[in-house]
N, C-alpha and C positions, 0 to 999 in steps of 0.2 A: 340323309343323302342331300346333296346340294340340288336346289331347283325343284324339289318336291314339297308339296304342302299337304296337310291333312285335309280331307274333305269332310271330316266329322262322322258322326254316326249315320248309318243309313236310315232313311225315313221308313217307318213301318206303317202300312195302311191298316186301318181298323175298319170293322164293319163287314158287310156282305157285298161282294161284287154283283152287279146287275148286268146281264147280257140278254137282251130280248131280240129275237130274230124271227121274221115270219115272211111268208110269200102270199101274194094275192094273184089269182089267175081268173080272169073273167072279162066281161064286157059291160059291166054296170056303168051307167052315166050319173049315178048318185054316189056320193062318197061312201066308201067302205073302209072299215078299220084295217090298216095294214099291220101295225104293231103298236102296242101300248104298254105302259108301265104305271102302276099305281103304287105310290110310296106307302109302305106298311104302317099300321097303327103303332104309334109311339116311336116311330123312326124319323130320321131326317134324311132326305135324299140329296145326293150330289149328282146332278146330271152332267155327264161328260161329253157325249156325242150322239147325234142322230144322223143316220145315213140312209140314202135311198138310191135305187137303180131300177130302170125299166128296160124291157126288151124293145119297147116302142116309145121312145121319149116324146116324139111329136104328137102322140095320142094320149099322153098320161098327164093328168093334173094331180098335184099334191097339195095337201093341207096339213099344217102343223099347229097344234094347240098345246101350250104348256101351262099347267096350273090354271086352266080356265081362260087363258088369254090367247086368242088366235094370233099366231105369229105371221102366217101367210096362208092364202087359199088361191086356188085356180092358177097355180104356178106351173109352167112348163120348164123343164130343165133340159140341157143339151147332152149331158153326160152324167155319170154317177156323181153324187154330191154327198159330202160329209160335212156336217155343221158342228164345230167344236163349241162347247159351252163351259169354259173354265169358270170356276167359282160361282156356279149356279146352284143355290140351295133351294130345296123343295120341302114343304111341310108335310106332316102325315096326311095321307089321303089325296095329296096332289096327284094329278094324272098328266103324263106325257102321252099324247095321242098323235100318231102319224097316220093319215088317211090318204087314199088314192081313188081315182075314178078314170074311166075312159072318157075322152072328150066327145066322142061321137058314136059309141057303141062298138068300136073296133076292139077285138080281143087283145088284152095286154097281160103280161106277166111282170109283176113288180116285187122286188125284195126291199125290206126295210129293217133297220136295226136301231136299237137304243142301248147305250151303255152308260153305266153310272155306278153308284155305290150307296148302300143304306147303312147308316150308323145309328 
C-alpha cells in the first residue's frame, strides 16, 4: 500500500517485571521504609520509575536512595510525583529505597511504587 511502511518486528521484553507497591500510615518523625526493591542474585536490574503520593503533602518528607547513593532527602512535594529512570542499570544486590516521614508528628498516609525489570 502506498504511504505505509513496515515498523519491523515488535520488541520482546525479557526477564521478570518488577512492581513494588506499599503504603505507610503513621506519625513517625524518623524515616521509615515506604517501598524497596533489591535486585536478585545473578540478575541485572532495570529501574523504570519511582512514584510517591501523600494525603498530607505539606507534612511529608521523602528520601530516595538508589544503589547506595542518596538522590534526595527531606523533600516536600506539592502533588503526586513519578520519576522516570530510563536506561538505569542496577547490579545484583543493589537496592532502590523510598522512605518517608512526618515533618512534625502529624499522621500521614503515603503510597509509593517502584517499577522495573530483572534480567
